[in-house]
LUMVEXVO-559898 format. One record per residue (C-alpha): residue number from 0; x, y, z. Coordinates in nm, 4 decimals, always signed. Example, Ala and Ser with C-alpha at 12.3 -4.5 7.8 and 13.67 -1.06 7.14 Angstrom:
<sites>
+------+----------+----------+----------+
| resi |        x |        y |        z |
+------+----------+----------+----------+
|    0 |  +1.2300 |  -0.4500 |  +0.7800 |
|    1 |  +1.3670 |  -0.1060 |  +0.7140 |
+------+----------+----------+----------+
</sites>
This chain:
<sites>
+------+----------+----------+----------+
| resi |        x |        y |        z |
+------+----------+----------+----------+
|    0 |  -3.2946 |  -1.8038 |  -0.5943 |
|    1 |  -2.8919 |  -1.9955 |  -0.5055 |
|    2 |  -2.7865 |  -1.7283 |  -0.2520 |
|    3 |  -2.3586 |  -1.5960 |  -0.2635 |
|    4 |  -2.0965 |  -1.6900 |  -0.0678 |
|    5 |  -1.8044 |  -1.5056 |  +0.0729 |
|    6 |  -1.4967 |  -1.6741 |  +0.1193 |
|    7 |  -1.1484 |  -1.5342 |  +0.2362 |
|    8 |  -0.8028 |  -1.7117 |  +0.1845 |
|    9 |  -0.4643 |  -1.5610 |  +0.1857 |
|   10 |  -0.1184 |  -1.6500 |  +0.1226 |
|   11 |  +0.1770 |  -1.6445 |  +0.3481 |
|   12 |  +0.2405 |  -1.2597 |  +0.2406 |
|   13 |  +0.0629 |  -1.0656 |  +0.5283 |
|   14 |  -0.1568 |  -1.3698 |  +0.7271 |
|   15 |  -0.1887 |  -1.1033 |  +1.0840 |
|   16 |  -0.3767 |  -0.8527 |  +0.8231 |
|   17 |  -0.5619 |  -1.1089 |  +0.6311 |
|   18 |  -0.6599 |  -1.2554 |  +0.9896 |
|   19 |  -0.7750 |  -0.8865 |  +1.1186 |
|   20 |  -1.0467 |  -0.8754 |  +0.8304 |
|   21 |  -1.1707 |  -1.2511 |  +0.8606 |
|   22 |  -1.2433 |  -1.1189 |  +1.2472 |
|   23 |  -1.3872 |  -0.7882 |  +1.1550 |
|   24 |  -1.5984 |  -0.9509 |  +0.8754 |
|   25 |  -1.6633 |  -1.2456 |  +1.1419 |
|   26 |  -1.5496 |  -1.5297 |  +0.8459 |
|   27 |  -1.3435 |  -1.7809 |  +0.9089 |
|   28 |  -0.9949 |  -1.7906 |  +0.6648 |
|   29 |  -1.0085 |  -2.0849 |  +0.4627 |
|   30 |  -0.8339 |  -2.3787 |  +0.5057 |
|   31 |  -0.5524 |  -2.3886 |  +0.2611 |
|   32 |  -0.1884 |  -2.4574 |  +0.2386 |
|   33 |  +0.0940 |  -2.2609 |  +0.0520 |
|   34 |  +0.4232 |  -2.4205 |  +0.0600 |
|   35 |  +0.7007 |  -2.5337 |  -0.1244 |
|   36 |  +0.8266 |  -2.8846 |  -0.2692 |
|   37 |  +1.1593 |  -2.9681 |  -0.2435 |
|   38 |  +1.3120 |  -2.7730 |  -0.5487 |
|   39 |  +1.1344 |  -2.4729 |  -0.3959 |
|   40 |  +0.8198 |  -2.4417 |  -0.6553 |
|   41 |  +0.5474 |  -2.3537 |  -0.4776 |
|   42 |  +0.2685 |  -2.5464 |  -0.3723 |
|   43 |  -0.1170 |  -2.4703 |  -0.3286 |
|   44 |  -0.3745 |  -2.6590 |  -0.1870 |
|   45 |  -0.7367 |  -2.5862 |  -0.1054 |
|   46 |  -0.8383 |  -2.8015 |  +0.1507 |
|   47 |  -1.2386 |  -2.7236 |  +0.1624 |
|   48 |  -1.4896 |  -2.6550 |  -0.1289 |
|   49 |  -1.5281 |  -2.3235 |  -0.2963 |
|   50 |  -1.7689 |  -2.4184 |  -0.5371 |
|   51 |  -1.9723 |  -2.1361 |  -0.6644 |
|   52 |  -1.8416 |  -1.9132 |  -0.4451 |
|   53 |  -1.6916 |  -1.5293 |  -0.4244 |
|   54 |  -1.3697 |  -1.5416 |  -0.3349 |
|   55 |  -1.1633 |  -1.2730 |  -0.1933 |
|   56 |  -0.7551 |  -1.3830 |  -0.1902 |
|   57 |  -0.6142 |  -1.1461 |  +0.0677 |
|   58 |  -0.2099 |  -1.1074 |  -0.0478 |
|   59 |  -0.0504 |  -0.7717 |  -0.0746 |
|   60 |  +0.2822 |  -0.8434 |  -0.3377 |
|   61 |  +0.5304 |  -0.7449 |  -0.0741 |
|   62 |  +0.9169 |  -0.8539 |  -0.0369 |
|   63 |  +0.9906 |  -1.0842 |  -0.1015 |
|   64 |  +0.7981 |  -1.0026 |  -0.4213 |
|   65 |  +0.8709 |  -1.2776 |  -0.6456 |
|   66 |  +0.7138 |  -1.4864 |  -0.4038 |
|   67 |  +0.4088 |  -1.3650 |  -0.3171 |
|   68 |  +0.3350 |  -1.2245 |  -0.6368 |
|   69 |  +0.3505 |  -1.6044 |  -0.7943 |
|   70 |  +0.1745 |  -1.7210 |  -0.4594 |
|   71 |  -0.1001 |  -1.4734 |  -0.5867 |
|   72 |  -0.1373 |  -1.6415 |  -0.9426 |
|   73 |  -0.1205 |  -1.9810 |  -0.8232 |
|   74 |  -0.3677 |  -1.9370 |  -0.5817 |
|   75 |  -0.5724 |  -1.7751 |  -0.8000 |
|   76 |  -0.5519 |  -2.0577 |  -1.0637 |
|   77 |  -0.6158 |  -2.3211 |  -0.8286 |
|   78 |  -0.9741 |  -2.1012 |  -0.7189 |
|   79 |  -1.0437 |  -2.1138 |  -1.0744 |
|   80 |  -0.9949 |  -2.4236 |  -1.1766 |
|   81 |  -1.2093 |  -2.5389 |  -0.8359 |
|   82 |  -1.4966 |  -2.3125 |  -0.9826 |
|   83 |  -1.5311 |  -2.0886 |  -0.7626 |
|   84 |  -1.8036 |  -1.8027 |  -0.9111 |
|   85 |  -1.6434 |  -1.5010 |  -0.8708 |
|   86 |  -1.1988 |  -1.4259 |  -0.7475 |
|   87 |  -1.1236 |  -1.0874 |  -0.6366 |
|   88 |  -0.7687 |  -1.0203 |  -0.5706 |
|   89 |  -0.7305 |  -0.8244 |  -0.2514 |
|   90 |  -0.3621 |  -0.6759 |  -0.3416 |
|   91 |  -0.3410 |  -0.3900 |  -0.0523 |
|   92 |  +0.0270 |  -0.3262 |  -0.1830 |
|   93 |  +0.0993 |  -0.3760 |  -0.5083 |
|   94 |  +0.4633 |  -0.4416 |  -0.5430 |
|   95 |  +0.6412 |  -0.3329 |  -0.9256 |
|   96 |  +0.4381 |  -0.0311 |  -0.8726 |
|   97 |  +0.6727 |  +0.2064 |  -0.9343 |
|   98 |  +0.8240 |  +0.0314 |  -1.3160 |
|   99 |  +0.5166 |  +0.2011 |  -1.4016 |
|  100 |  +0.6504 |  +0.3994 |  -1.7322 |
|  101 |  +0.9585 |  +0.4348 |  -1.9791 |
|  102 |  +1.1348 |  +0.6897 |  -1.8358 |
|  103 |  +1.4704 |  +0.6039 |  -2.0103 |
|  104 |  +1.5361 |  +0.3805 |  -2.3482 |
|  105 |  +1.4836 |  +0.0006 |  -2.3554 |
|  106 |  +1.3077 |  -0.0393 |  -1.9809 |
|  107 |  +0.9597 |  -0.2625 |  -1.9153 |
|  108 |  +0.6931 |  -0.1357 |  -1.7836 |
|  109 |  +0.6517 |  -0.4134 |  -1.5457 |
|  110 |  +0.3315 |  -0.2785 |  -1.3431 |
|  111 |  +0.1829 |  -0.3728 |  -1.6577 |
|  112 |  +0.3067 |  -0.6869 |  -1.6722 |
|  113 |  +0.2200 |  -0.7943 |  -1.3884 |
|  114 |  -0.1644 |  -0.6406 |  -1.4139 |
|  115 |  -0.1573 |  -0.8709 |  -1.6952 |
|  116 |  -0.0234 |  -1.1886 |  -1.5506 |
|  117 |  -0.3280 |  -1.1148 |  -1.2982 |
|  118 |  -0.6453 |  -1.1015 |  -1.4909 |
|  119 |  -0.4413 |  -1.4245 |  -1.7153 |
|  120 |  -0.4691 |  -1.6325 |  -1.3956 |
|  121 |  -0.8248 |  -1.5464 |  -1.3251 |
|  122 |  -0.8846 |  -1.2324 |  -1.1456 |
|  123 |  -1.2285 |  -1.1368 |  -1.1989 |
|  124 |  -1.1770 |  -0.7765 |  -0.9758 |
|  125 |  -0.8637 |  -0.6365 |  -0.7689 |
|  126 |  -0.8725 |  -0.4121 |  -0.4873 |
|  127 |  -0.6117 |  -0.2417 |  -0.3847 |
|  128 |  -0.4727 |  +0.0810 |  -0.1424 |
|  129 |  -0.2819 |  +0.3614 |  -0.2973 |
|  130 |  -0.1514 |  +0.2772 |  -0.6073 |
|  131 |  +0.1828 |  +0.4083 |  -0.6873 |
|  132 |  +0.0196 |  +0.5434 |  -0.9726 |
|  133 |  -0.3082 |  +0.6003 |  -1.0174 |
|  134 |  -0.3138 |  +0.5352 |  -1.4154 |
|  135 |  -0.2028 |  +0.1500 |  -1.3296 |
|  136 |  -0.5846 |  +0.1125 |  -1.2349 |
|  137 |  -0.5998 |  +0.1447 |  -1.6512 |
|  138 |  -0.3562 |  -0.1271 |  -1.6853 |
|  139 |  -0.6411 |  -0.3877 |  -1.6489 |
|  140 |  -0.9211 |  -0.5242 |  -1.7948 |
|  141 |  -1.1188 |  -0.6095 |  -1.4937 |
|  142 |  -1.2801 |  -0.3318 |  -1.2514 |
|  143 |  -1.0307 |  -0.1741 |  -0.9791 |
|  144 |  -1.0789 |  -0.0174 |  -0.6412 |
|  145 |  -0.7687 |  +0.1712 |  -0.5209 |
|  146 |  -0.8637 |  +0.2754 |  -0.1655 |
|  147 |  -0.7749 |  +0.6265 |  -0.0875 |
|  148 |  -0.5229 |  +0.6675 |  +0.2244 |
|  149 |  -0.5902 |  +1.0555 |  +0.2772 |
|  150 |  -0.8832 |  +1.0686 |  +0.5038 |
|  151 |  -0.6855 |  +0.7507 |  +0.7595 |
|  152 |  -0.4115 |  +0.9780 |  +0.7641 |
|  153 |  -0.5952 |  +1.2896 |  +0.8646 |
|  154 |  -0.7713 |  +1.1412 |  +1.1199 |
|  155 |  -0.4314 |  +1.0018 |  +1.2825 |
|  156 |  -0.2884 |  +1.3397 |  +1.2702 |
|  157 |  -0.6112 |  +1.4752 |  +1.4488 |
|  158 |  -0.6037 |  +1.2462 |  +1.7009 |
|  159 |  -0.1841 |  +1.2538 |  +1.7717 |
|  160 |  -0.1189 |  +1.6230 |  +1.6754 |
|  161 |  -0.3410 |  +1.8456 |  +1.9889 |
|  162 |  -0.2483 |  +2.2034 |  +1.7927 |
|  163 |  -0.2126 |  +2.1911 |  +1.4446 |
|  164 |  -0.1678 |  +2.5759 |  +1.4163 |
|  165 |  +0.2279 |  +2.5749 |  +1.3483 |
|  166 |  +0.2203 |  +2.2673 |  +1.1333 |
|  167 |  +0.2166 |  +2.2164 |  +0.7511 |
|  168 |  +0.1673 |  +1.8975 |  +0.5129 |
|  169 |  +0.4520 |  +1.8302 |  +0.2540 |
|  170 |  +0.4829 |  +1.6267 |  -0.0197 |
|  171 |  +0.8337 |  +1.4793 |  -0.1316 |
|  172 |  +0.8255 |  +1.5496 |  -0.5074 |
|  173 |  +0.5602 |  +1.7034 |  -0.7398 |
|  174 |  +0.4350 |  +1.3511 |  -0.8273 |
|  175 |  +0.2835 |  +1.3127 |  -0.4774 |
|  176 |  +0.1051 |  +1.6609 |  -0.4346 |
|  177 |  -0.2327 |  +1.5451 |  -0.4660 |
|  178 |  -0.1807 |  +1.2651 |  -0.2487 |
|  179 |  -0.0595 |  +1.5138 |  +0.0003 |
|  180 |  -0.2837 |  +1.7762 |  -0.0506 |
|  181 |  -0.5827 |  +1.6107 |  +0.0043 |
|  182 |  -0.4542 |  +1.4678 |  +0.3425 |
|  183 |  -0.3661 |  +1.8626 |  +0.3525 |
|  184 |  -0.7242 |  +1.9912 |  +0.2519 |
|  185 |  -0.8745 |  +1.7482 |  +0.5189 |
|  186 |  -0.6815 |  +1.8542 |  +0.7936 |
|  187 |  -0.7127 |  +2.2508 |  +0.7073 |
|  188 |  -0.3303 |  +2.2785 |  +0.6595 |
|  189 |  -0.0984 |  +2.4621 |  +0.3997 |
|  190 |  +0.0989 |  +2.2649 |  +0.1763 |
|  191 |  +0.4641 |  +2.2339 |  +0.0397 |
|  192 |  +0.6240 |  +2.0426 |  -0.2027 |
|  193 |  +1.0083 |  +1.9721 |  -0.2889 |
|  194 |  +1.1704 |  +1.9877 |  -0.5776 |
|  195 |  +1.3923 |  +1.5999 |  -0.6093 |
|  196 |  +1.5336 |  +1.4512 |  -0.9417 |
|  197 |  +1.6704 |  +1.1118 |  -0.9651 |
|  198 |  +1.9972 |  +1.0056 |  -1.1219 |
|  199 |  +1.9389 |  +0.8318 |  -1.4803 |
|  200 |  +1.9065 |  +0.4652 |  -1.3246 |
|  201 |  +1.6847 |  +0.5827 |  -1.0312 |
|  202 |  +1.9755 |  +0.5291 |  -0.8000 |
|  203 |  +2.0248 |  +0.8583 |  -0.6310 |
|  204 |  +1.7936 |  +1.1182 |  -0.4991 |
|  205 |  +1.8682 |  +1.4803 |  -0.5080 |
|  206 |  +1.6313 |  +1.7101 |  -0.2964 |
|  207 |  +1.6738 |  +2.0620 |  -0.4900 |
|  208 |  +1.4334 |  +2.3023 |  -0.3524 |
|  209 |  +1.0840 |  +2.3555 |  -0.1292 |
|  210 |  +0.8272 |  +2.5077 |  -0.2688 |
|  211 |  +0.5943 |  +2.6629 |  -0.0152 |
|  212 |  +0.6782 |  +2.7685 |  +0.3502 |
|  213 |  +0.8377 |  +2.5580 |  +0.6452 |
|  214 |  +1.0173 |  +2.7987 |  +0.8395 |
|  215 |  +0.9397 |  +2.7273 |  +1.2489 |
|  216 |  +0.6979 |  +2.4393 |  +1.1502 |
|  217 |  +0.6418 |  +2.1150 |  +1.1913 |
|  218 |  +0.6533 |  +1.9482 |  +0.8829 |
|  219 |  +0.4550 |  +1.6168 |  +0.8023 |
|  220 |  +0.5303 |  +1.4250 |  +0.5460 |
|  221 |  +0.3105 |  +1.2174 |  +0.3342 |
|  222 |  +0.4179 |  +0.9543 |  +0.1109 |
|  223 |  +0.2982 |  +0.6318 |  -0.0403 |
|  224 |  +0.5957 |  +0.3965 |  -0.0002 |
|  225 |  +0.8709 |  +0.4061 |  +0.2488 |
|  226 |  +1.1509 |  +0.1232 |  +0.0755 |
|  227 |  +1.4923 |  +0.2133 |  +0.1543 |
|  228 |  +1.4660 |  +0.5533 |  +0.3797 |
|  229 |  +1.7274 |  +0.7516 |  +0.1357 |
|  230 |  +1.4712 |  +0.9795 |  +0.0302 |
|  231 |  +1.2704 |  +1.0278 |  +0.3208 |
|  232 |  +1.6434 |  +1.1032 |  +0.5132 |
|  233 |  +1.6899 |  +1.3687 |  +0.2358 |
|  234 |  +1.3889 |  +1.5323 |  +0.2879 |
|  235 |  +1.4028 |  +1.6111 |  +0.6546 |
|  236 |  +1.7330 |  +1.7780 |  +0.6487 |
|  237 |  +1.6623 |  +1.9317 |  +0.3652 |
|  238 |  +1.2863 |  +2.0849 |  +0.5635 |
|  239 |  +1.5389 |  +2.0995 |  +0.8658 |
|  240 |  +1.8007 |  +2.3495 |  +0.6898 |
|  241 |  +1.5208 |  +2.6060 |  +0.5534 |
|  242 |  +1.4048 |  +2.6204 |  +0.9128 |
|  243 |  +1.1698 |  +2.3693 |  +1.0208 |
|  244 |  +1.1318 |  +2.2687 |  +1.3556 |
|  245 |  +1.0146 |  +1.9094 |  +1.3672 |
|  246 |  +0.9556 |  +1.6612 |  +1.0872 |
|  247 |  +0.6955 |  +1.3326 |  +1.1142 |
|  248 |  +0.6603 |  +1.1296 |  +0.8528 |
|  249 |  +0.3326 |  +0.9151 |  +0.7131 |
|  250 |  +0.3846 |  +0.6795 |  +0.4172 |
|  251 |  +0.1114 |  +0.3648 |  +0.2961 |
|  252 |  +0.3313 |  +0.0984 |  +0.2490 |
|  253 |  +0.6355 |  +0.0291 |  +0.4353 |
|  254 |  +0.8689 |  -0.2011 |  +0.3412 |
|  255 |  +1.1944 |  -0.0816 |  +0.5067 |
|  256 |  +1.4692 |  -0.2464 |  +0.2823 |
|  257 |  +1.7802 |  -0.3015 |  +0.3804 |
|  258 |  +1.9258 |  -0.0996 |  +0.6663 |
|  259 |  +1.6147 |  +0.1662 |  +0.6305 |
|  260 |  +1.5367 |  +0.1336 |  +1.0302 |
|  261 |  +1.8785 |  +0.1977 |  +1.1361 |
|  262 |  +1.8667 |  +0.5398 |  +0.8669 |
|  263 |  +1.5593 |  +0.6533 |  +1.0153 |
|  264 |  +1.6605 |  +0.5939 |  +1.3728 |
|  265 |  +1.9343 |  +0.8142 |  +1.3121 |
|  266 |  +1.7711 |  +1.0478 |  +1.1260 |
|  267 |  +1.5852 |  +1.3771 |  +1.3418 |
|  268 |  +1.2806 |  +1.2347 |  +1.2363 |
|  269 |  +1.0398 |  +1.2264 |  +1.5374 |
|  270 |  +0.7493 |  +0.9556 |  +1.4223 |
|  271 |  +0.6970 |  +0.7573 |  +1.0664 |
|  272 |  +0.3892 |  +0.5848 |  +1.0456 |
|  273 |  +0.3022 |  +0.3381 |  +0.8389 |
|  274 |  -0.0164 |  +0.1134 |  +0.7680 |
|  275 |  -0.0236 |  -0.2619 |  +0.8313 |
|  276 |  -0.0213 |  -0.3314 |  +0.4057 |
|  277 |  +0.3291 |  -0.4734 |  +0.4701 |
|  278 |  +0.4563 |  -0.5771 |  +0.8206 |
|  279 |  +0.8651 |  -0.5663 |  +0.9080 |
|  280 |  +0.9500 |  -0.7531 |  +1.2257 |
|  281 |  +1.2435 |  -0.5038 |  +1.2995 |
|  282 |  +1.0195 |  -0.1960 |  +1.2169 |
|  283 |  +0.7718 |  -0.3514 |  +1.4538 |
|  284 |  +1.0437 |  -0.3074 |  +1.7314 |
|  285 |  +1.1932 |  +0.0520 |  +1.6275 |
|  286 |  +1.0908 |  +0.3309 |  +1.8477 |
|  287 |  +1.0145 |  +0.5608 |  +1.5262 |
|  288 |  +0.7776 |  +0.3392 |  +1.3852 |
|  289 |  +0.4407 |  +0.3349 |  +1.4717 |
|  290 |  +0.1606 |  +0.0850 |  +1.2849 |
|  291 |  -0.1987 |  +0.2156 |  +1.1719 |
|  292 |  -0.4188 |  -0.0979 |  +1.1018 |
|  293 |  -0.6070 |  -0.1367 |  +0.7507 |
|  294 |  -0.8431 |  -0.4519 |  +0.8277 |
|  295 |  -1.1229 |  -0.2841 |  +0.9309 |
|  296 |  -1.1608 |  -0.0725 |  +0.6287 |
|  297 |  -1.1072 |  -0.3368 |  +0.3903 |
|  298 |  -1.3428 |  -0.5173 |  +0.5345 |
|  299 |  -1.5974 |  -0.2962 |  +0.5073 |
|  300 |  -1.5043 |  -0.2580 |  +0.1607 |
|  301 |  -1.4991 |  -0.6541 |  +0.0473 |
|  302 |  -1.8529 |  -0.6422 |  +0.2014 |
|  303 |  -1.9501 |  -0.4261 |  -0.0067 |
|  304 |  -1.8360 |  -0.5369 |  -0.3428 |
|  305 |  -1.9536 |  -0.8686 |  -0.2585 |
|  306 |  -2.2836 |  -0.6697 |  -0.1817 |
|  307 |  -2.2576 |  -0.5220 |  -0.5230 |
|  308 |  -2.2869 |  -0.2199 |  -0.3422 |
|  309 |  -2.0889 |  +0.1492 |  -0.3767 |
|  310 |  -1.6979 |  +0.1555 |  -0.2877 |
|  311 |  -1.6718 |  +0.4810 |  -0.3258 |
|  312 |  -1.9521 |  +0.5571 |  -0.1117 |
|  313 |  -1.6907 |  +0.4810 |  +0.1722 |
|  314 |  -1.3752 |  +0.5676 |  -0.0027 |
|  315 |  -1.4096 |  +0.7945 |  -0.2426 |
|  316 |  -1.1971 |  +0.7383 |  -0.5810 |
|  317 |  -0.9259 |  +1.0496 |  -0.6776 |
+------+----------+----------+----------+
</sites>
C-alpha cells in the first residue's frame, strides 16, 4: 500500500499565515518561487517533487486580488502538471465574494466566475473561512469547507470582557444576522440588527434603523469583511445615537482599503478585532486594531482533510 504524503505550498498573498500553518503541522513549506517576468507576467517554479502528494495551496485572494487570484490559478495548474495526487486550494479570504448575485441589470456574478476558474485550474477541493455568502459553496462542483468564526469570536469576547451583563451583539445588516446570532448564542447575549440600505451603485450606505435594544449597552458589532470602514463608522454613529455606551467590532477579514485606518481611529470605536486571513501593515501598527490568528485552526482542518476525517467535527457548518 502506497502511503499518502502531505505537502504545503503558498504564494505571495499571506506567507506569514502559511508559516503559522506549517509550524502547527510540523511540515515545512514546499520550495516554490512565485515571481514576475520582465513584462509582469507571473512565473511559478516548484523546486521539489510533488508527484503523488496531496498538496494544500495556502493563498487568500486578498488585495491586490487580481494578482493573488492569478497566482493561485497558475500554482494549481503547475501542481497538476507536476502530477500531484490531489490539490486543495486553501483560500482563507475569498475575493470577489461580494459579487455573488445580480442586484441590478447587466452585472456579472463574479463569485461564480472565480469558482469556475479555480475548478478549471484543477483544484480538487476548497477550504475557506467565513464566506460572505454561504451559497457560494454551491458555485463549486468540488467539496468546499467553509469554516465558521462564531466560536472563535465568542471565545475572544469571553476572554476580553470580564462582565457581559451590559453587552449586546449587533449585526450591521439583516444579511449578516445569522453570523451575529451564532456569536450571540455562544456568549449568551441579546442580538440587535441594523437596517441599512445601499445606493443603486453600491457606493453609499445609509443606516436607517436599529432593531433591538442597545440603550446603555456595550454594542459589539460582528461582520465578515471590513473594507473601507465607512459602513462600520456609520453603524457606530447610529448605535451611539440610540444610546449605546461603547462600541466594538469583530470582523473576520480586515482589508482596510483606502483611508480605512484613519477613519476607524477617528471614530468612537474602542477596538476592532480581525483575523490574520489578511494582514495589513498599517493596521498592525494601529492601537485600535487587534489581530487574532487562525493558523492553528486551519492547520487542524488541513490535517483532518488529509486524513479523510470529518471537518464539521471541529468546525460545524451553518
